[in-house]
N, C-alpha and C positions, 0 to 999 in steps of 0.2 A: 571518426566518421567522415566520410567524404561527402562533399556537397554534390548535389545533382546539377550537372551542366546540361542544358537542353540541346546543345549541339551534338553530345555524345549519345543521345538516345537513338536506339534503332528504330527506324520507321517501320520495320516489319511487325512490330508489336502494337502499333497504333491501330485504333478503330477507324471506322469511316467518318467519325465526327471531326476529325482534324483534317483541315484542308491541306492538300499537297503543297510543299514548300513553306508552310506556316508552322513554326515550332512554338510549343507552349512555352510560357514565360514564368508561371508560378508552379510550385510544387503540386498544388491541388490540380491544376491544369495537366501536368504531366501524369499524375495518378489517373485522372479521368480519361486521358488519352490511351491508356493501356487496354488490352483486350480483357474480357471477363476472366478467362482462364488464367492469364498472367497475374491479375489482380488478386484472384483467389489464392494462387500459389504464394505470392508476397504476403498476403494477410496471414496465411497459415504459418509461414516462417516467422513473421513478427509475433504472433501469439506464442509460438514455441519459445522464441527467444525471451519474450517477457516472462513466461512462466518459469523458464530455467533460472532467471535472475531474481524474480520477486518472491517465488514460492519458498525458497529456502529461508529467506529473511522473515517472511510472514510466519512460517513454522517456528522459527527461534523466538519471535516476539510473542507468539501465542503460548509457547512453552514457558517463557519467563513470566508472562501474565498469570498462567495457571499456578506456577510456583509462588508467585507473589500473593495470590489470593489464598493459597492454602497455608502460608507461613504463619498466620495468626492462629490457625487451628493447631499446627504443630507446636507452636509456642505454648499453647495451653497445656498440651501433653507434657511439656518439659517445664512445669511449675510457673507459667506466667501468672496465673491467678494467685498463687501463694506468694510469689515475690512482690507482686504489685498490690496485694490485698484486695483483688477484685472479686466480687461474688457474682453469681449466675446472671441476674438481670442486667447488671452493669456491663458484663462481658458480652451479652447478647446485643445490647445497644451499641457497643463498640463495633461489633461485627456488622451490624445493620448500617452504621454510619459509613464504614469502610466500603461496603457494597453499594450504598447510595451514591458515593463519589464516582464509581464506575458508571452507574446508570445516568447521572447528571451530566457527565462529560461526553457521553455518546454523541448527542446531537452537535455540540460545538466542535468536536473532533471530526465528525463527518463533514461539517461545513468547512473547516480549515483544510481538510484533505482535498476538497475540490478546488480550493484557492491556491494551495501550494503544490509543488511537485512531490509526488509520494516518497521519492528517495529522501527528500529533506524532512518531510513530515513524520514518517515513521521513525527515522533515527532520532530526530528531535524529541518526539513524544516519549520514546522509550528512555532516552537519556534524562529528560526532565522528571519523568515518573521515578526513575531510580534515585535521582538527587532528592526529590521531595520526600520519599519514603524511607530515607536513611536516617 
């Protein structure tokens, strides 16, 4: 990524709020100095780029989450109850505890996601869940 240099900004895209001969010094000043049409096009490109990079990762994480939640059901079909000598109510309690963990961790994970970068949080939470459930 290249850094924005205020000296390289074209003054033709600035709005009337910037005084002639005065260059903005911060990134937010530079952003505010652009015309509305130019800002809209930049925002559209940013959203498209974000979608292109994040959505495949989110879809993969959702797929693994779905597979993970359904693995105990599949294990029941392949003689989990017979091998572990678990009967109906105990098995249902295990599924309830497993689902309660997902529900209980939704709020803390939402708070952590606001504090950390999503690229670190999503990968870290997926890896930690994988190691915990092994």
